[in-house]
Structures are given as C-alpha cells and as structure tokens.
C-alpha positions as CSV (number, residue, x, y, z in Angstrom):
1,M,60.3,42.9,144.5
2,T,59.6,39.3,144.7
3,N,62.2,36.7,143.6
4,H,60.8,33.7,141.9
5,D,62.3,30.3,142.3
6,L,65.1,29.6,139.7
7,T,66.5,26.3,138.5
8,E,70.1,25.5,139.4
9,A,71.1,26.0,135.8
10,D,69.5,29.5,135.8
11,V,71.5,30.4,138.9
12,N,74.7,29.1,137.5
13,R,74.2,30.9,134.2
14,R,73.6,34.4,135.6
15,R,73.2,36.5,138.7
16,F,70.2,38.8,138.8
17,L,70.2,42.5,139.8
18,A,68.4,45.6,138.8
19,G,68.3,48.9,140.6
20,A,65.6,51.5,140.3
21,G,67.1,54.5,138.7
22,A,66.8,57.3,136.3
23,V,68.9,60.0,134.6
24,G,68.2,63.5,133.7
25,A,66.7,66.6,135.4
26,V,66.0,70.2,134.8
27,A,69.0,72.3,133.6
28,L,71.6,69.6,134.4
29,A,74.3,69.7,131.7
30,G,75.4,66.5,130.1
31,C,72.3,64.6,131.2
32,T,70.6,63.6,128.0
33,G,69.7,60.0,128.6
34,D,70.7,57.1,126.3
35,E,68.6,57.9,123.1
36,T,71.4,57.5,120.6
37,D,71.6,55.9,117.2
38,D,74.5,53.6,118.1
39,G,72.1,50.6,118.3
40,D,69.8,50.5,115.2
41,A,66.1,50.0,115.9
42,Q,65.1,46.9,114.0
43,S,61.4,47.7,113.6
44,S,59.1,48.7,110.8
45,I,55.4,49.5,111.2
46,G,54.4,46.3,109.5
47,Q,56.1,44.3,112.2
48,I,54.3,45.8,115.1
49,G,52.1,43.3,116.9
50,S,52.9,40.6,114.3
51,G,55.3,38.6,116.4
52,R,58.9,37.8,115.5
53,E,60.7,34.6,114.4
54,G,60.6,32.2,117.4
55,R,58.2,34.5,119.2
56,G,54.4,34.4,119.3
57,L,52.0,37.2,119.4
58,P,52.2,39.5,122.4
59,G,50.1,39.1,125.5
60,G,48.4,42.0,127.3
61,T,45.6,44.2,126.0
62,P,45.7,44.8,122.3
63,I,45.0,48.3,120.8
64,S,41.7,47.0,119.4
65,E,40.4,46.6,122.9
66,M,41.5,50.1,124.1
67,P,39.4,53.3,123.9
68,D,39.5,55.1,120.6
69,L,41.7,58.1,120.2
70,S,39.9,61.1,118.7
71,G,40.7,64.8,118.7
72,E,43.8,67.0,118.8
73,L,46.8,65.8,120.9
74,T,50.3,67.2,121.3
75,V,53.0,65.0,122.6
76,Y,56.4,66.3,123.8
77,S,58.7,63.3,123.3
78,G,62.1,63.1,125.0
79,R,62.6,59.7,123.4
80,N,64.5,59.7,120.1
81,E,62.3,59.7,117.0
82,F,64.6,57.0,115.4
83,L,63.7,54.6,118.2
84,V,60.0,55.3,118.9
85,G,58.8,57.1,115.8
86,P,57.6,54.0,114.1
87,L,55.5,53.0,117.1
88,V,54.0,56.5,117.5
89,E,53.2,56.6,113.7
90,Y,51.6,53.1,114.0
91,I,49.3,54.3,116.9
92,D,48.4,57.4,114.9
93,E,47.5,55.4,111.8
94,Q,44.9,53.3,113.8
95,Y,42.7,56.4,114.4
96,P,41.7,58.6,111.4
97,D,40.0,61.0,113.8
98,L,43.2,61.6,115.8
99,D,45.1,64.8,115.0
100,L,48.5,63.9,116.6
101,T,51.5,66.3,116.8
102,V,54.8,65.0,118.2
103,R,57.7,67.3,119.1
104,Y,61.0,65.5,119.6
105,A,63.8,67.0,121.8
106,S,65.7,66.0,124.9
107,S,63.7,65.2,128.0
108,T,65.4,68.0,129.8
109,D,64.6,70.5,127.1
110,H,60.9,69.5,127.2
111,V,60.7,69.9,130.9
112,N,62.2,73.4,130.7
113,A,59.9,74.2,127.8
114,I,56.7,73.1,129.6
115,I,57.6,75.1,132.7
116,N,58.5,78.2,130.7
117,E,55.3,77.9,128.6
118,G,53.2,78.0,131.7
119,E,49.4,77.7,131.3
120,G,49.8,78.3,127.6
121,S,51.8,75.1,126.9
122,P,50.4,73.2,124.0
123,A,51.8,69.9,125.4
124,D,49.2,67.3,126.5
125,V,51.5,64.4,127.1
126,F,55.2,64.3,128.1
127,Y,56.9,61.1,127.0
128,S,60.3,60.9,128.8
129,V,63.4,58.8,128.4
130,N,63.8,58.7,132.2
131,A,62.0,59.0,135.5
132,G,64.1,61.9,136.7
133,S,62.6,64.3,134.1
134,L,59.1,63.0,134.9
135,G,59.7,63.6,138.6
136,A,61.2,67.1,137.9
137,L,58.1,68.1,136.0
138,A,55.8,66.6,138.6
139,S,57.6,68.5,141.4
140,E,56.8,71.7,139.5
141,G,53.1,70.9,139.6
142,R,52.9,70.5,135.9
143,T,51.4,67.0,135.7
144,Q,48.1,65.5,136.7
145,A,47.2,62.2,138.2
146,V,47.5,59.1,136.0
147,P,44.1,57.5,135.6
148,D,43.7,54.6,138.0
149,D,42.8,52.1,135.3
150,V,46.1,53.0,133.5
151,A,48.2,53.0,136.6
152,E,47.1,49.5,137.6
153,L,48.7,48.1,134.4
154,V,52.2,48.7,135.8
155,R,53.8,47.6,139.1
156,E,54.0,50.3,141.7
157,E,57.8,50.4,141.6
158,F,57.6,51.8,138.2
159,R,55.0,54.6,138.7
160,T,53.8,57.3,140.9
161,D,50.4,58.9,141.0
162,Q,51.7,61.6,138.6
163,W,53.6,59.5,136.0
164,I,53.9,55.9,134.8
165,G,56.8,53.9,133.3
166,T,56.3,52.4,129.9
167,S,59.5,50.4,129.3
168,G,62.7,49.7,131.3
169,R,66.4,49.0,131.0
170,A,68.6,47.1,133.4
171,R,72.2,47.8,134.1
172,T,74.3,44.7,133.6
173,V,77.8,43.2,133.4
174,P,78.4,42.0,129.8
175,Y,81.4,39.6,129.7
176,D,83.4,37.5,127.2
177,S,81.7,34.1,127.5
178,G,84.5,32.6,125.4
179,E,87.0,33.4,128.2
180,Y,84.9,33.3,131.3
181,D,82.0,31.4,132.9
182,A,79.2,33.1,134.8
183,E,80.7,32.0,138.1
184,D,83.9,33.8,137.2
185,V,82.1,37.2,137.2
186,P,81.9,38.7,140.7
187,S,78.4,38.9,142.2
188,D,79.3,42.1,144.2
189,I,79.8,45.3,142.2
190,M,82.1,46.6,144.8
191,A,84.4,43.6,144.1
192,F,85.2,45.0,140.7
193,P,87.9,45.8,139.7
194,E,90.1,43.9,142.2
195,A,88.3,40.6,142.2
196,F,88.0,40.3,138.5
197,D,91.2,39.4,136.7
198,G,90.2,40.5,133.2
199,D,90.3,43.8,131.4
200,L,87.3,46.1,132.1
201,A,85.5,48.7,129.9
202,W,82.9,51.3,130.6
203,A,81.5,54.6,129.2
204,P,81.8,57.0,132.2
205,S,80.5,60.0,130.3
206,Y,77.3,58.2,129.5
207,G,74.1,59.1,131.4
208,S,73.3,55.6,132.6
209,C,76.8,55.0,133.8
210,Q,76.6,58.2,135.8
211,A,73.2,57.2,137.2
212,F,74.7,53.9,138.3
213,V,77.5,55.7,140.1
214,T,74.8,57.9,141.7
215,A,73.1,54.8,143.0
216,M,76.4,53.7,144.5
217,R,76.8,57.0,146.2
218,I,73.3,56.6,147.7
219,L,73.7,53.0,148.8
220,E,77.4,52.9,149.7
221,G,78.3,56.6,150.5
222,D,80.6,59.0,148.7
223,E,83.9,57.7,150.3
224,A,83.3,54.1,149.3
225,T,82.2,55.2,145.8
226,R,85.3,57.3,145.4
227,E,87.5,54.4,146.4
228,W,85.7,52.2,143.9
229,L,86.2,54.8,141.1
230,E,89.8,55.2,141.9
231,A,90.3,51.4,141.8
232,V,88.6,51.3,138.4
233,V,90.9,54.0,137.1
234,A,93.9,52.3,138.6
235,S,93.0,49.0,136.9
236,G,93.4,50.6,133.5
237,A,89.7,50.2,132.5
238,T,89.2,51.3,128.9
239,A,86.7,54.1,128.5
240,Y,84.5,54.4,125.4
241,N,82.1,57.1,124.3
242,D,79.1,54.8,124.4
243,E,78.0,51.5,125.8
244,F,77.1,49.8,122.5
245,R,80.8,50.2,121.7
246,V,81.7,48.6,125.1
247,C,79.7,45.5,124.1
248,Q,81.1,45.4,120.6
249,E,84.6,45.4,122.0
250,I,83.7,42.6,124.4
251,A,82.2,40.6,121.6
252,D,85.4,41.2,119.5
253,G,87.6,40.0,122.4
254,S,89.3,43.3,123.0
255,V,88.2,43.5,126.6
256,D,86.7,41.0,129.0
257,A,83.8,42.7,130.8
258,G,82.1,46.0,131.3
259,F,79.2,47.9,132.8
260,T,76.3,48.7,130.4
261,N,72.6,48.7,129.9
262,H,71.2,45.2,129.1
263,Y,69.9,46.1,125.6
264,Y,73.3,46.9,124.2
265,I,74.2,43.2,124.7
266,Q,71.0,42.1,123.0
267,R,71.7,44.4,120.0
268,V,75.1,42.9,119.5
269,L,73.6,39.4,119.7
270,D,70.8,40.4,117.4
271,G,73.3,41.2,114.7
272,S,75.8,38.4,115.6
273,P,73.9,35.6,117.4
274,D,77.2,33.6,117.8
275,A,79.1,36.4,119.4
276,T,80.9,35.4,122.6
277,I,79.1,37.8,124.9
278,D,76.8,37.1,127.8
279,T,75.0,38.9,130.5
280,A,75.7,38.8,134.3
281,F,73.9,40.6,137.1
282,T,75.3,41.4,140.5
283,E,73.2,40.9,143.6
284,G,71.1,43.5,145.4
285,D,73.6,46.4,145.1
286,A,74.2,49.4,142.9
287,G,75.7,47.2,140.1
288,A,72.8,47.8,137.9
289,V,70.1,50.4,137.8
290,F,66.7,49.8,136.2
291,N,65.8,53.0,134.4
292,V,62.3,53.5,133.0
293,A,61.1,55.6,130.1
294,G,57.6,56.8,130.9
295,A,54.8,59.3,130.4
296,A,52.8,61.9,132.2
297,V,49.6,63.9,131.4
298,I,50.3,67.7,131.6
299,D,48.2,69.7,134.0
300,T,47.0,72.0,131.3
301,A,46.1,69.2,128.8
302,T,43.2,70.3,126.6
303,D,41.6,66.8,126.8
304,A,42.9,64.9,129.8
305,T,40.9,61.8,128.9
306,L,42.4,61.7,125.4
307,A,45.9,62.3,126.9
308,G,45.4,59.5,129.4
309,N,44.2,57.1,126.8
310,F,47.3,57.8,124.6
311,V,49.5,56.9,127.6
312,R,47.4,53.7,127.9
313,H,48.3,52.9,124.3
314,L,52.0,52.9,125.2
315,L,51.1,50.0,127.5
316,S,49.2,48.1,124.9
317,A,50.3,44.6,123.8
318,E,51.6,45.9,120.5
319,A,53.6,48.8,122.1
320,Q,55.1,46.6,124.8
321,D,56.1,44.0,122.3
322,Y,57.6,46.7,120.2
323,F,59.8,47.8,123.1
324,A,60.9,44.3,123.6
325,R,61.9,43.3,120.1
326,S,62.6,46.6,118.5
327,T,64.4,48.7,121.1
328,F,65.3,45.6,123.2
329,E,64.0,47.2,126.4
330,Y,62.1,45.5,129.2
331,P,58.3,45.6,128.8
332,L,56.6,46.7,131.9
333,I,53.4,44.7,131.6
334,P,53.6,41.1,132.9
335,D,52.3,39.4,129.8
336,V,55.1,40.4,127.4
337,D,58.5,38.9,127.9
338,P,61.9,40.6,127.1
339,I,63.9,39.5,124.1
340,G,66.8,37.2,124.7
341,D,67.7,34.8,127.4
342,L,67.0,37.3,130.2
343,P,65.3,37.1,133.6
344,S,61.9,38.5,133.8
345,I,61.2,41.6,135.8
346,D,59.9,39.4,138.6
347,E,63.3,37.7,138.8
348,L,65.2,41.0,139.2
349,D,66.4,41.9,142.7
350,V,65.9,45.6,143.0
351,P,67.6,47.6,145.7
352,D,65.4,50.1,147.6
353,V,66.2,53.3,145.7
354,D,63.5,55.8,144.6
355,L,63.5,56.1,140.8
356,T,63.8,59.9,140.9
357,E,66.7,59.9,143.4
358,L,69.1,59.4,140.6
359,S,68.2,62.5,138.7
360,D,70.8,64.9,140.1
361,L,74.1,63.9,138.5
362,E,76.1,67.1,139.3
363,A,77.6,65.8,142.5
364,T,78.3,62.5,140.9
365,V,80.2,64.0,138.0
366,D,82.2,66.1,140.5
367,L,83.1,63.0,142.5
368,M,84.1,61.1,139.3
369,R,86.4,63.9,138.3
370,E,87.9,64.0,141.8
371,A,88.6,60.2,141.5
372,G,90.5,60.8,138.2
373,V,87.7,59.7,135.8
374,D,87.8,61.6,132.5
375,V,84.2,62.8,132.1
C-alpha cells in the first residue's frame, strides 16, 4: 500500500498502521465478530446521503446513478441489524419493484447454513462482518465471481475475485491524551508492555483482539507471541469484556492505553468530543489489523445480475458515507473520508498478510491460554 507524504505535524500527532485481517470461520466457537450493541449507531434513514454537521455530501457514485434493483432478492446478513438495518431499509425503499428479504444471524451461522442448504439455498447475497467467513464460503465453492465493474470500485487488497470488502476497521492504540503525547506511545507493538510506563487495557476474549494476536503469530511466530502475551499478563493489564469499554475507561482516566478497533475511539468522541482520548498507530507490524466487512454473490443466486447490483449499492456514495458517520467504519471507496481526525486508507501502512489468513482462531486461543490469558 502506498504511503502518502505527511506533514511533520501529522507525523508527530500519530503513527500509522493497519494490518489486513479478518475474524470468523466455519464452526469456530467464540468467533462471532464485533457486531455488538455496545456502540450505538447514530443513524436514521433520513440522514443517509444528507451529510453531517461539518461534513459535505459524500463523493463516489450515488444510488441514483446505479442500476435499478427489481425482482426477488434474499440477503443473508452476518452484520447486526442494529448497525446496518437502516441502510438496508433505505436501499429497499428506493425501489418499489424490489422484493427484499434479509435474514440476520452470525456470519459463521450463515456460512454453515448456505453449505448445508446446498443447491436449494434461498440466499442470493452473503453480507459478512469479516473476510474470514467470506473466504470460508468461497473455499467451499459456494460463491461466484464479483462482476468486474463492481470489483474495480475497491482496491485489490480488500477483495478477491469471489468477494469484495464494503467497509473496514483498523486496529489502533487508544491512549489518554491528557497524560501522554503521541511520541510517548511506542511505535512498535512488540515494545508493549515493557516500553510503555502506563496502565494497559484490552479485551482478549473479543474476536478482533484474537485476530490481532493471530496476525502477530503469523508475522512474529508463536514463541515471540507467547512471550508478548506473557508480558502483557505480567504487566497487570486490565481485561474488559468489550473494546468500547476499554475506550471508555481510557477516556475516564482509569487506564492509560489499550488495543482496540479504531471506531470505538470515534464513538466515545462522538458522545464526548472533549474526552481526553486519542488514536495512535504502530508501524508496519501486527499492532493493528484492518478487518473488512464484505459481500459475495452465492453460486446458486436466482438472479446473479440483481445480486451483483445489490452488492454494488453497498459501495454507493450513500452507503459508504453511512458506514463512515453512522458505524464509524472506514469507507472503502476513495471519494469518502472516514469520520474524525484519522488517516485515510492511503496513509495506512499495511503488513503483507492475506485477509483470510486470520480466520482460524483456535490455535491463537490455545496459545493465549497457555500464556495465562483468561479467554
């Protein structure tokens, strides 16, 4: 991924990193992604595509310039209805001739269902919280090629010929900006916890945290990862059940820094703009993974053209802006910026890890337990 030139102030303010990653796979226990209600979606249908205070109308291709959606379509959504339901309903309302059925469940459950349903599956589109589940379904031969004119909307790092990313989330290091400057935060994830003199927090039972540890295993090896985990435990790092709580505790001054997805920081700041919490990124290592939610057209789709065009709508200007300002994710088209004072995707330094390599968490959980982590 290309790094763009940054001003000295930008460099001093934060360090950039994102790693390609995903969580979730067929029949893996405890791998449900991060679709929880701990960070309220701020959207309503009336807001979609209308901009936000201090933010103009979105760039990219608007729905009005996309092919009409007409006919019967069934979407299996592994994304939480609470987070993406308003967007799906908005798309549905644009097309009176569209008969849309959406089934919500975990991504893993949907993968298993589509495989078990065989050629009789009613699913036309699989909308997943993570690339691991998309890769698992593709490896079973249950997807078909993404249309070329849809695929070209997204960078090749965030798609394959069988599925395409629709939004992303970067792992980050939130820290107490009232106590620390950006230069006080280590730029090497392996330097935590010894090089950082503050109190750490994390959510080791969370899927994205486990995917981050999986990335560390791939890049650094099991032994180095075990030593890092043991050092985190020995440091007395506080474990919480979810990463939104980690960020809340940092903003409240209870802990000094942690390891979370970027959007939890933005959700805290959205509710409390003056909170003393900021975002740091380590450099080119496993310190952050860049997960993508994405979609695939099922091999037995009744109308593959309709299914492909629905996926295209998830990459529309309105949808991408919705992801930015309502779920606080990274848009994946270049003409829509993320919410908050964050680097663009072009400014993220992504390590060379295949998105689907982080889908098998079983060995990671075993290693974490061996290191004394309570998961």
